C-alpha positions in Angstrom: 0.0 0.0 0.0 1.2 3.5 -0.8 0.7 6.9 0.5 2.3 10.3 -0.1 5.0 12.6 1.1 6.2 16.1 0.3 10.0 16.4 -0.1 11.7 19.8 -0.1 15.1 19.9 -1.8 17.6 22.7 -1.7 18.5 23.8 -5.2 22.2 24.6 -4.7 23.2 21.3 -3.1 20.4 18.9 -3.6 20.2 18.4 0.2 16.9 17.6 1.8 15.3 20.5 3.5 12.6 18.4 5.1 10.1 15.6 4.5 6.5 15.6 5.4 5.2 12.1 5.1 2.1 10.1 5.7 4.3 7.0 5.4 7.9 6.1 5.4 10.4 9.0 5.5 13.6 7.3 4.6 14.2 9.4 1.5 17.7 10.5 0.5 19.0 12.7 -2.3 22.1 13.3 -4.3 23.2 16.0 -6.7 25.4 14.5 -9.4 25.7 17.6 -11.5 24.2 21.0 -12.5 20.4 20.8 -12.6 20.4 17.1 -11.7 18.7 15.8 -8.5 18.4 12.1 -7.7 15.8 11.1 -5.1 16.0 7.6 -3.5 13.4 5.9 -1.3 10.2 6.9 -3.2 7.8 5.1 -5.4 7.9 7.9 -8.0 5.6 10.9 -8.1 2.2 10.7 -6.3 -0.5 10.4 -8.9 -3.5 12.8 -9.0 -5.6 13.5 -7.1 -3.3 12.8 -4.2 -0.3 14.5 -5.8 0.2 17.8 -7.3 3.5 17.0 -9.0 6.1 19.6 -8.1 6.3 23.2 -7.1 9.2 25.5 -7.7 10.0 28.5 -5.6 9.0 31.6 -7.5 12.7 32.6 -7.8 13.0 29.6 -10.1 9.8 30.1 -12.1 11.6 30.5 -15.4 13.2 27.0 -15.1 11.8 23.9 -16.9 11.6 20.6 -15.0 11.6 17.1 -16.3 11.0 14.1 -13.9 11.6 10.5 -14.6 11.3 7.5 -12.3 13.5 4.5 -13.3 14.9 1.6 -11.3 13.8 3.1 -7.9 15.4 6.5 -8.6 13.4 9.6 -9.1 15.5 11.8 -11.5 14.7 15.5 -11.6 16.4 17.6 -14.3 16.2 21.3 -14.3 17.1 23.6 -17.2 16.9 27.3 -18.1 17.1 28.4 -21.7 17.9 24.8 -22.6 20.9 24.5 -20.4 21.1 22.5 -17.1 21.1 24.8 -14.1 20.9 24.4 -10.4 17.8 25.8 -8.8 18.4 29.1 -7.1 16.1 28.2 -4.2 14.2 24.9 -3.9 11.8 22.4 -5.3 9.0 20.6 -3.6 8.1 17.1 -4.9 4.9 15.3 -4.1 6.0 11.7 -4.1 4.5 8.3 -3.4 6.0 6.3 -0.5 5.3 3.0 1.2 2.7 3.2 4.0 3.9 2.6 7.5 3.0 -0.9 8.7 -0.2 -0.8 10.7 0.4 -0.6 14.4 -1.8 -1.8 17.1 -3.1 0.8 19.4 -1.7 0.1 22.8 -4.2 -1.1 25.3 -4.4 1.4 28.1 -3.5 0.0 31.4 -6.0 0.7 34.1 -4.9 3.0 36.8 -3.3 1.2 39.6 -5.8 0.4 42.3 -4.3 1.0 45.6 -5.0 -2.0 47.8 -6.1 -0.6 51.2 -4.3 -3.4 53.0 -1.0 -2.5 51.2 -1.5 1.2 51.9 -2.2 0.5 55.6 0.8 -1.7 55.9 3.1 0.8 54.2 2.0 3.5 56.6 2.5 1.2 59.6 6.0 0.5 58.3 6.7 4.2 57.8 5.6 5.2 61.3 7.4 2.2 62.8 10.6 3.3 61.2 10.2 6.8 62.7 9.5 5.3 66.1 12.5 2.9 66.0 14.7 5.8 65.1 13.5 7.8 68.1 13.6 4.9 70.5 17.2 3.7 69.8 19.2 6.7 71.4 16.7 7.0 74.3 17.0 3.2 75.0 20.8 3.6 74.9 20.7 6.4 77.5 18.5 4.2 79.8 20.7 1.1 79.3 23.8 3.0 80.5 22.0 4.7 83.4 22.5 8.2 81.9 18.9 9.0 80.9 17.3 12.1 82.2 13.7 12.0 83.5 12.5 13.6 80.3 14.3 11.0 78.2 12.7 8.2 80.2 9.3 9.7 79.7 10.0 10.2 76.0 11.2 6.6 75.6 8.0 5.3 77.3 5.8 7.4 75.0 7.6 6.2 71.9 7.4 2.5 73.0 3.6 3.0 73.7 3.3 4.4 70.2 5.0 1.3 68.7 2.7 -1.0 70.7 -0.3 1.0 69.3 1.0 0.7 65.8 1.3 -3.1 66.2 -2.3 -3.2 67.3 -3.7 -1.2 64.3 -4.5 -4.4 62.3 -6.7 -5.5 65.2 -9.1 -2.6 64.7 -12.6 -3.4 63.6 -12.6 -1.4 60.3 -9.0 -2.3 59.3 -7.8 -1.7 56.6 -10.5 0.6 55.2 -11.1 2.6 58.5 -8.1 3.2 60.8 -7.8 5.1 64.0 -4.1 6.0 63.7 -2.2 6.5 67.0 -0.7 9.9 67.5 3.1 10.0 67.5 4.9 11.6 70.5 6.4 15.0 69.9 
């Protein structure tokens, strides 16, 4: 199956300016001599009504153009007053190209459903980590008999918080409804 593309070629060098394609866009050019442009990767000119042939920049309006498609090469010859001449500006060719292979539309993935049990366990783990971090230095101070009364009270509050976290799964509405314990300050 074929479709069409518009190829813009720079007159002075034969280089591609750009390609606008409804299919493949692997088109290359060469400029073997004055007024000669070779285009590879097309299937020739796009036939009417899809194609309009070619369009010269108005600077090159006095030039004549001949186009031949042979052996997979689109040959464009430009002349002025019967002599080969490079285009001063550019030419746009409306060519036929292979269609892109059909691609399956990706099946949209449904948004992740957050499992309430997973969310609750992740929050318990997060809060437990905070509590463990707070307990460790306080417990060290108690263990070496260097804890202040405030540190002993803080240690007890953090340990009560950890116990409350461990009991969250025992709540009646768990995991949909949770009465979260309040962390010590």
